[in-house]
C-alpha positions in Angstrom: -9.0 -42.2 17.7 -7.7 -39.0 16.2 -4.3 -38.0 17.3 -3.7 -34.5 18.6 -1.5 -33.7 15.6 -4.2 -34.8 13.2 -6.8 -33.0 15.1 -4.7 -29.8 14.8 -4.2 -30.2 11.1 -7.9 -30.8 10.5 -8.8 -27.7 12.5 -6.3 -25.5 10.7 -7.7 -26.8 7.3 -11.3 -25.9 8.5 -10.2 -22.4 9.3 -8.6 -22.0 6.0 -11.8 -23.2 4.3 -13.8 -20.8 6.2 -11.7 -17.8 5.5 -11.7 -18.7 1.9 -15.5 -18.8 1.9 -17.6 -15.9 3.3 -17.1 -15.7 7.0 -13.9 -13.8 7.0 -14.4 -11.3 4.1 -13.2 -7.9 5.0 -13.8 -4.5 3.2 -12.4 -1.1 4.2 -12.7 2.2 2.4 -9.5 4.1 2.5 -10.4 7.1 0.3 -12.3 9.5 0.3 -12.8 9.8 4.0 -16.3 9.7 5.5 -17.9 13.1 5.4 -15.7 14.2 2.6 -16.9 16.9 0.0 -16.2 15.5 -3.5 -16.7 16.7 -7.0 -15.9 15.8 -10.6 -14.3 12.4 -11.2 -13.3 10.8 -8.0 -11.0 7.9 -7.4 -12.2 5.5 -4.6 -9.7 3.3 -2.9 -10.5 0.3 -0.8 -9.1 -2.9 0.8 -10.9 -6.0 0.0 -9.9 -9.3 1.4 -11.1 -13.0 1.3 -13.4 -12.6 -1.5 -13.5 -13.0 -5.3 -14.6 -9.6 -6.6 -16.0 -6.3 -5.4 -18.2 -3.5 -6.5 -18.8 0.1 -5.7 -22.3 1.3 -5.0 -23.6 4.8 -4.7 -26.9 4.7 -2.8 -28.5 1.7 -4.5 -27.0 2.1 -7.9 -23.9 0.0 -9.0 -21.0 2.1 -10.3 -18.1 0.0 -10.9 -16.5 -3.5 -10.4 -13.0 -4.5 -9.4 -11.1 -7.6 -8.3 -9.8 -7.9 -4.5 -7.0 -6.5 -2.6 -5.9 -2.8 -2.9 -8.6 -1.9 -5.5 -9.6 1.5 -7.1 -13.0 2.5 -8.6 -13.7 5.5 -10.7 -16.8 7.5 -9.9 -18.1 10.5 -12.0 -19.9 12.6 -9.5 -21.4 15.0 -12.2 -23.8 12.1 -13.1 -25.5 12.6 -9.8 -27.2 15.3 -7.8 -25.4 17.4 -5.3 -26.0 16.5 -1.8 -25.2 13.7 0.7 -24.8 10.1 -0.6 -23.9 6.8 0.8 -21.1 5.2 -0.9 -20.5 1.4 -0.4 -18.0 -1.1 -1.4 -19.1 -4.6 -1.4 -17.2 -7.8 -1.7 -18.6 -11.2 -3.2 -17.8 -14.8 -3.2 -17.0 -16.8 -6.3 -19.9 -17.0 -8.7 -22.1 -15.2 -6.3 -24.1 -11.9 -6.7 -24.8 -11.7 -2.9 -22.3 -9.7 -0.8 -20.5 -11.3 1.8 -19.0 -8.1 3.3 -19.4 -4.3 2.9 -18.2 -1.0 4.0 -20.1 2.3 3.7 -19.3 6.1 4.2 -21.4 9.2 3.5 -19.8 11.8 1.2 -21.2 15.2 0.1 -21.3 15.8 -3.8 -20.7 19.3 -4.6 -20.2 20.4 -8.3 -22.3 23.5 -8.5 -20.3 25.8 -6.4 -18.9 28.1 -9.1 -22.4 29.2 -10.2 -23.9 32.5 -8.8 -26.8 34.6 -10.0 -26.7 34.8 -13.7 -24.4 31.9 -14.2 -21.5 34.2 -13.7 -18.3 32.1 -12.8 -16.4 33.2 -9.8 -13.1 32.6 -8.0 -13.0 29.7 -5.7 -11.0 29.1 -2.7 -8.5 26.4 -2.1 -10.4 23.3 -0.9 -13.5 24.2 -2.8 -14.4 21.5 -5.1 -13.8 22.1 -8.9 -16.5 21.1 -11.3 -15.7 18.7 -14.1 -15.3 20.2 -17.7 -18.3 18.3 -18.7 -20.4 19.8 -15.9 -19.1 23.4 -17.1 -19.8 22.7 -20.6 -23.4 21.9 -19.7 -23.8 25.3 -18.0 -22.6 27.5 -20.8 -25.1 28.9 -23.3 -24.1 29.4 -26.9 -22.5 32.9 -27.6 -21.7 34.6 -30.9 -18.2 34.1 -32.1 -16.1 37.4 -31.8 -13.0 36.1 -33.5 -13.6 34.6 -36.7 -9.9 33.5 -37.2 -10.3 31.1 -34.2 -12.8 28.9 -35.9 -10.2 26.2 -36.4 -8.5 26.4 -33.1 -12.0 26.6 -31.2 -13.3 23.6 -32.7 -10.0 21.4 -32.3 -9.5 19.2 -29.3 -6.2 17.3 -28.6 -6.0 13.7 -29.8 -5.6 10.8 -27.6 -2.1 10.3 -28.7 -1.1 13.9 -28.1 -2.5 13.8 -24.5 -0.7 10.5 -23.9 2.6 12.2 -25.0 1.8 15.2 -22.8 1.3 12.9 -19.8 4.4 10.7 -20.6 6.8 13.6 -20.9 5.7 15.1 -17.4 2.9 17.7 -18.4 5.2 20.7 -17.9 8.7 21.9 -17.0 8.3 21.1 -13.2 4.8 20.7 -11.7 6.1 20.7 -8.1 3.0 19.5 -6.0 0.5 20.5 -8.9 0.6 17.3 -10.9 -3.1 16.7 -10.1 -3.9 20.1 -11.9 -1.7 19.4 -15.0 -3.0 15.8 -15.3 -6.6 17.3 -15.4 -5.9 19.3 -18.6 -7.6 17.7 -21.6 -8.9 20.5 -23.6 -12.1 18.5 -24.0 -14.4 21.3 -25.2 -15.4 23.2 -28.3 -17.2 26.5 -28.6 -16.8 30.1 -29.5 -13.8 32.0 -28.0 -15.6 33.6 -25.2 -17.4 30.1 -24.4 -14.0 28.6 -24.1 -12.9 31.4 -21.8 -15.9 30.7 -19.6 -15.4 27.0 -19.7 -11.6 27.4 -18.4 -13.0 29.8 -15.7 -15.6 27.4 -14.5 -13.2 24.3 -14.6 -10.5 25.9 -12.6 -12.6 28.2 -10.4 -11.2 31.7 -11.7 -13.5 34.6 -12.0 -14.3 34.6 -15.9 -13.6 38.4 -16.2 -10.1 37.7 -14.8 -9.6 35.2 -17.7 -11.0 37.8 -20.2 -8.6 40.3 -18.6 -5.5 38.3 -19.0 -6.6 37.3 -22.5 -6.7 41.0 -23.4 -3.5 41.8 -21.7 -1.4 39.0 -23.1 -3.0 39.1 -26.7 -5.4 42.0 -27.4 -7.2 40.6 -30.5 -7.5 37.1 -28.9 -6.4 35.4 -32.2 -5.3 31.9 -31.0 -3.4 30.5 -34.1 -1.3 33.7 -34.6 -0.3 34.2 -30.9 3.5 33.8 -31.0 5.3 36.0 -28.5 8.7 36.6 -27.0 10.5 36.4 -30.3 14.0 35.2 -30.2 16.8 35.0 -33.0 19.3 32.7 -31.2 19.0 29.1 -31.9 20.0 28.2 -28.3 17.0 30.4 -27.0 14.6 28.4 -29.4 15.7 24.8 -28.9 15.5 23.1 -25.6 17.2 19.8 -25.6 15.5 17.6 -28.3 12.6 20.2 -28.7 13.2 21.8 -31.7 9.7 22.6 -33.1 9.8 26.3 -32.3 12.8 27.1 -34.5 11.6 28.5 -37.9 8.0 27.9 -37.0 6.2 30.9 -38.6 9.5 32.9 -38.0 12.4 32.2 -40.5 15.7 31.8 -38.4 14.0 32.7 -35.3 11.2 31.6 -32.9 8.5 32.6 -30.8 9.0 31.2 -27.3 5.4 31.8 -26.0 2.2 30.8 -27.7 -1.7 31.0 -27.0 -4.0 34.0 -26.1 -2.4 33.5 -22.6 1.1 33.3 -23.7 2.4 30.0 -22.2 6.2 29.7 -22.2 6.4 26.8 -24.6 10.3 26.9 -24.6 10.0 25.4 -21.2 6.6 23.8 -21.3 7.3 21.9 -24.6 5.1 19.0 -23.5 2.2 21.2 -24.6 3.1 21.5 -28.2 1.4 21.7 -30.7 -1.8 21.6 -28.7 -1.2 25.0 -27.0 -1.3 26.7 -30.4 -3.8 24.4 -32.3 -6.4 24.1 -29.6 -7.9 27.1 -27.7 -9.6 24.9 -25.2 -6.3 23.2 -24.3 -4.4 26.4 -24.2 -7.0 27.8 -21.8 -7.1 24.7 -19.8 -3.4 24.6 -19.3 -3.0 28.1 -18.3 -5.6 28.1 -15.6 -4.5 24.7 -14.3 -1.4 26.4 -13.7 -3.1 29.4 -11.9 -5.0 27.0 -9.8 -2.0 24.9 -8.7 -0.5 28.3 -7.7 -3.6 29.4 -5.7 -3.7 26.1 -4.0 -0.2 26.4 -2.6 1.2 23.6 -4.8 4.2 25.7 -5.9 5.7 25.9 -2.4 8.8 24.1 -3.7 9.3 26.6 -6.4 9.2 29.5 -3.9 11.1 27.8 -1.1 14.5 29.7 -1.7 13.2 32.9 -3.2 13.0 35.9 -1.1 9.9 37.8 -0.3 9.2 41.2 -2.0 7.2 44.2 -1.0 6.0 42.7 2.1 4.9 39.4 0.5 6.1 35.9 0.4 4.4 32.9 -1.2 4.3 30.8 2.1 2.9 33.6 4.2 0.1 34.8 1.7 -1.0 31.2 1.2 -1.0 30.5 4.9 -3.1 33.8 5.5 -5.5 32.6 3.0 -6.6 36.0 1.6 -8.1 35.0 -1.8 -7.6 38.4 -3.5 -3.9 38.5 -2.6 -3.5 34.9 -3.6 -5.3 35.3 -6.7 -3.3 38.5 -7.9 0.0 37.1 -6.8 -0.4 33.9 -9.0 -1.3 36.3 -11.9 2.0 38.3 -11.4 3.9 35.2 -11.0 2.7 34.0 -14.6 4.5 37.2 -15.8 7.6 37.7 -13.7 8.1 34.3 -12.3 8.2 35.7 -8.9 5.9 36.7 -5.9 5.1 40.4 -5.8 8.4 41.5 -7.0 9.2 44.7 -8.9 7.5 48.2 -8.8 5.2 50.5 -10.6 7.5 50.1 -13.8 8.5 46.5 -13.6 8.0 42.9 -12.4 4.7 41.4 -11.0 3.7 44.8 -9.3 3.7 46.5 -12.6 1.8 43.7 -14.4 -0.9 43.3 -11.7 -1.5 47.0 -11.8 -1.8 46.8 -15.5 -4.3 44.0 -15.4 -6.4 45.8 -12.8 -6.7 48.7 -15.1 -7.7 46.4 -18.0 -10.2 44.7 -15.8 -11.8 48.0 -14.9 -12.1 48.9 -18.7 -13.5 45.6 -19.7 -12.1 46.2 -23.4 -14.1 43.0 -24.6 -17.3 45.1 -24.6 -16.1 46.5 -27.9 -17.5 43.2 -29.1 -21.3 44.3 -29.0 -22.7 41.1 -30.4 -22.1 39.4 -27.1 -24.4 39.9 -24.0 -21.7 40.0 -21.5 -22.6 38.6 -18.1 -20.8 41.4 -16.4 
């Protein structure tokens, strides 16, 4: 005869054995949400319990494996056609290839939104999926080089150690809520100068003529390796903490605080050095990551205590969602550090008007060897 106590212990042990086997395995997908639109490289997050290992499937293809618990999978959506796909996380018992539990959602892959007639890259709204750098590279045909001096910088990509240091040091002076954008910067592209301009425009969803315009306004000749600007003669204006690399660099007893065709303020964003000078692709990548973070509303913390100007404020304009207002406001911010400040002779207002004039002129047409898409 079995005592009540012995029976209770036996029952508990049986339950434990069942839960450790297959009957109580549980899988739930936490991110992305069902019905989401995804692009580029996606991090899939799931909770997997009472199993030994797990695997991510897209449609009928295995993508990646993971252990159990709070797990993550990496999925490169550029390797699959745009459209609706079923994403499934399955769990498995020890030494088994037969799933004991699963969870599925449907997502829409959308990597081709920047392409319009003639493969011209246009400006995307906040929330539109951004294509991967690899996808953009595959959609840019070869063009002739217009700046022979850029041959070295155009064929240089950052090293793994440089990118690791860039990440370890925080990407930029302060990314506010835009860390996702700065972390996406890798400069992983080589090509001619305008091909790099188009690659950055595609990757960050910025009209390619806007990128050409800012290139022309900031550094007319597009010479990447000779692009020092904002010359300073004071040591204190050239050295930021332990960052001393700008002092005496191509400038005896002085420095250039900004570098690249797009004039990034390296004195503050010292984490980008020397990539911002040595790699045209990195310089373009970083500049338009900053532009996209601004356009997506990620710089709200920066503007919190700044007054509005000329009937504009960052929070209001972002909330209203007028793409043209936001695009040019973020371009003006790159110059003045503020939102629609100044007047016809100064600040963001002057800079925006100047660039709009350059955009109308399209001075890059002086290089007639390129069949410009505009």
